[in-house]
N, C-alpha and C positions, 0 to 999 in steps of 0.2 A: 505493499498499498504505497501511495507516495506520501509526504509531508505536508503537513496541515500550512495552507497559503496563511489565512485568517489570522494566525498568531504573527507571524510576520510583517501582515499589511498593518496591523495593531500596532506594531514597533516602528513603523513607519520606513520600514525596506522599500526601497524604491522598485525592483524588481518585482515584487510580491503583487502589485497591482496588475501589471501586464501578465504577471502570471494566472491570477485568478481571471482575467478577460479570458483567457488560453483556455483553462482548463473549464469554467464555469458558463461561458458565455450560451454556449447551446441551451442549456438546462434556463437558463436564465431568460433569450430568445423564446422559447419554446412554451413558458410561462407566461411571457407576455402576448406572443401573438395571439396564445388563447383564449388570453382576456382583453384584448383589444379588439375593435372594431376595423380598426386599418394596420398596414405595415409601418405607415409613418408614426403613428399611434404607439405600437410596439417599439421603435426604435427611443423614440422618446421616453417611454417607458423603460428601458432596458438601461438608459443613460441616467434616470434615476435610481433605479435598483441598486445599479453598480455605486452611486453614489455613496447611496443608504451603506451600502455595505461597507465602503469603505471608512463611513463615520461612527457604525458601530464590530467593526472588527476585533478590539477589543475588547468588547462583552462576550466574544465568543469562548466558549469552556467546553472541551469536547468531552468531560466527563458528563456535562447534561446534554449533546446532541453531536451527530457528526457533521462533518464539513457541508455538505451538500442538503441535511436537512436545516442546517441554519441559514445559508444561502435559503433554501425554500422557503423559508418562514419570513423573513427579510424581504422578499418578493412578493409573497404574495399578502402581506400586509402593506407595503407599497401601491400593490395592482388596487388595493381593496380602498386606500386612500383618494388616490387617483381617481377609481368609480362613483367616488362619494363625492367629487370635485365636480365630474362633469355630469353627473347625474341623480337627484334624489330621490327619482323614482321608479319602482322596479316594471317592466315591462307588462303591459297587461293581460297579455298571453303568455299559455307554455308556464306558468307557474308550477303546476305539479310535475309534469314533464321535465322540465327543467332542474326541481330536487331531487329528482330519480337519478337523472344525470349525475348529479353532484355529487350523492351517496353511491356512485360508481367508482369516481377518481382514485383509481388505484395508481402501482405501477405500471399502465397500460402504455403511458407514453411518455412518463418522467418516473425517473428511479427515485422512487421517495425513500426515508430512513424507517428503519425498523418502529421509531417512534410516531412516525404520523401514521403507520398502516395500523398500529395499534388504537391509538387515536380515533382512526378510519373506524374498526371493529367499533369500538367504544360509542360513536356515534351513531352506527349504523343498530345497536341494543336498547338505544333510547324510542319513548313509543314514538309513535309517528308524529304528532304535534310540537313534543318537545324538538325532535330533529329536525322538524322545519322551522322552527324559530331560531335554532342553536346554530343551523345552516343560513336562513336570512343573516342574522347577527354576526357571523365569523366569515362564512364566503363572499357575500353580496355586500358587509361592511352597512347593512342599516343600521337606525338608530332603534330604541326602543319603541317610541312613539310611532316610527314608519311601520315598523312590522306589528304592532297592536292594529292599525288602520289596515295594513294588506292583508293580515288573516282574519280581521276583525274580531279580536279579543280584547278585554280588559286590558288596560298597562300593566297593573298588577302582575297579571296572571301571564303575561310575556317575560316581566322579569323574573318572576320565582321560577317559568321553565330554562330562562337562559342558565340563570345561576343552579338550579339543582342539575339541568346540562354538562354544564363547565365542571362541575363539582364529581359527577360520577366518571366524566372522563379526565378529569386529573387524578381521582384516584384510578381508574384502572393503568394510567402512564406509572404510578406510585409501585404500583403490586411487582414483585419481582418477576422477569422473565426467565422460562425454566432454562435449561442451557440446548442448544442444539446439536440436535441428534447429529453425528457424522452422515452425511448421503441424505438427508431429509431434508427437503425445501420448507421453510416456513411461511 
């Protein structure tokens, strides 16, 4: 396995920025392209994501997450922020179908870390309403009041579902994972 780039970038190593773009440019581009409407928007998003990675490199802790997982997390947060700025309203059509697609996000097109897979499995175990509001909050970046309006629930219920759902996901992530069995894919 290659040496982590983010710690070197966090210490101000000038070659680390170029290495980061070379190694993770494809991952960041695929995330940006998937979550933006045009290639031009994706290019802008990629620049903002790499800027955010540069600013947050010192926060990387390989004991908490792998480097690709950390990069994916920063990228998704930045994409959510960009989405919030561009459009405060969710699309009127395709809500349920879109949520189904969101729950199917796995390592199909990008390689996610074990933590992301574990979190996705935990989200899948939530009841349908909790899952919907958690995905609208975390994936779409909608505010609590926007979610309440979108799904037709009281604001307090939305807040409770999000809090409970995120607590269950956090608990799942904090559980010790069994050691991998050689030759068996997880």
